[in-house]
C-alpha positions as CSV (number, residue, x, y, z in Angstrom):
1,X,11.2,-4.0,-15.7
2,X,13.0,-0.7,-16.3
3,X,12.0,2.5,-18.2
4,X,12.7,6.2,-18.5
5,X,10.0,8.7,-17.4
6,X,10.7,12.5,-17.6
7,X,14.5,11.7,-18.0
8,X,14.8,9.5,-14.9
9,X,15.5,5.8,-14.8
10,X,12.7,3.9,-13.0
11,X,12.6,0.2,-12.1
12,X,9.6,-1.8,-11.1
13,X,10.5,-4.9,-9.1
14,X,8.7,-7.0,-6.5
15,X,5.7,-4.6,-6.4
16,X,7.9,-1.5,-5.7
17,X,9.1,1.4,-7.8
18,X,12.8,2.4,-7.7
19,X,14.4,5.6,-8.9
20,X,18.1,5.7,-10.1
21,X,19.8,8.5,-8.1
22,X,23.1,9.6,-9.6
23,X,23.1,13.2,-8.6
24,X,21.5,15.6,-6.1
25,X,21.1,19.1,-7.7
26,X,24.4,19.8,-9.4
27,X,26.4,17.4,-7.2
28,X,27.2,14.0,-8.8
29,X,27.3,11.0,-6.4
30,X,30.5,8.8,-6.4
31,X,28.3,5.7,-5.8
32,X,24.9,6.1,-7.5
33,X,22.1,3.9,-6.1
34,X,18.4,2.8,-6.5
35,X,16.1,4.8,-4.3
36,X,12.6,3.4,-3.4
37,X,9.7,5.7,-4.4
38,X,7.0,5.5,-1.7
39,X,4.9,8.5,-2.5
40,X,1.8,9.6,-0.6
41,X,-1.9,9.0,-0.7
42,X,-4.1,11.9,-1.9
43,X,-7.6,12.8,-0.6
44,X,-9.0,10.9,-3.6
45,X,-7.3,7.7,-2.4
46,X,-4.7,7.6,-5.2
47,X,-1.0,7.0,-4.4
48,X,1.2,9.6,-6.0
49,X,5.0,9.8,-6.5
50,X,7.1,12.8,-7.4
51,X,9.4,12.3,-10.5
52,X,11.5,15.4,-11.6
53,X,9.2,17.8,-9.7
54,X,6.1,16.3,-11.3
55,X,3.4,14.5,-9.3
56,X,2.4,11.3,-11.0
57,X,-0.1,8.6,-10.0
58,X,1.6,5.4,-8.9
59,X,-0.6,3.1,-11.0
60,X,0.0,5.1,-14.1
61,X,3.8,4.9,-13.7
62,X,3.5,1.1,-13.3
63,X,1.3,0.9,-16.4
64,X,3.7,3.0,-18.4
65,X,6.7,0.8,-17.4
66,X,4.8,-2.4,-18.3
67,X,4.0,-1.1,-21.8
68,X,7.4,0.3,-22.7
């Protein structure tokens, strides 16, 4: 399943989140690729991932992609 969150393409496949990387800053890649979002675990026990300088909870991103 694929979707767009905050202007970034995100794919959920085999229990993992993938982010489409086509540029770094202002530099555009010749060969864009899918990058795995691993995130970190907060003190509350939630797994968080950063998308476009925003920290989002992993389970909410998965929920959003499922309902798009």
